[in-house]
N, C-alpha and C positions, 0 to 999 in steps of 0.2 A: 539427424539426431531426433530422438523421440520427443513427443510433446511435453511430458513431465520434466525432462532434462532442460528443455528450452525455457519452461516456466522458472526453473531455479536459476537460470542464467540471467533472467530479466530482473526478478526480485532478489536482491542480495540479502537484505535484512531490514528489520524495523528500525526506525530512527526515533529515539526517545529523548525528548527534552521536556522542560517544564511547560513550554508552550504547546508542544504536541500532546502532552497529557491533558492539559486544559481543553484543547480542541476535541480530544477524544470524548471527554465527559459532556461538554456543552454543545458541540456541533456535529457529533457523530462522524469524526474524521480520524484517520491514521496516516502516519508518514512512513514511507519506505525509502531506503537507498536502493536505487535501481541502476541498471546498465545505462551508461550515457547515450548509447545509440538507440535505445528503445523509444518507440513512439508512444503517444498516449493510448492509442488503440491496442497496441501490444501489451502495455501495462494493464489496461482494463481487462483484457482476456486472461492474462496471467493471474491477476488478483481474484477474478471471479472463479477461475478454474481451481486455484489452490485452496481458497477458503470457502467455496460453495456459497457465494453471496452475490448481491446485485450492487454494482457501482453506479452512483448517481452522477458524479463529476470527478475529474482529475485535473489538478494543477501541478506543474512541474517547475523546478528552478535548479540552476546550477550553482553549487557552493563548493567550498574547499574540499569537503569529503566526497564529492561526486554529484550525481543528479538525485534530487529529492522529489518524490512524487507524493503530493498530499491527496489522499483518496477520501472522498465523501461517499458514504454508503447510503442506500435507500432507507426509508423509514422502517422497513420490515426487518432490517438487520442492525444489530448493535455493534458499534465499534469496540466496545469493551469486551464482548464475547470473542470477536475476531482477534483483538489484541492479545487475549489470553492464548489463543491458538498460535499466534505469530511469535510468542515469546516475549511480549512486552513486560509481563508481570513476573 
């Protein structure tokens, strides 16, 4: 399967809650629902390739809706700009 197709199988969609919106503004973070089998490294590569950005840190958790990846971006990139491209707004 091609690289773009694999990226879209890893990142399913943005996960938007009040908490995630607050983290986006204050801490430069976004949350995504991702494939449960994806590793942090795979998530990092998919986010960086899809949104042309640099990821500083990734935390993951398993919840009822699936696997949630909280992605912190480097200071050079704005989570609000990336969120606009990801369809948060």
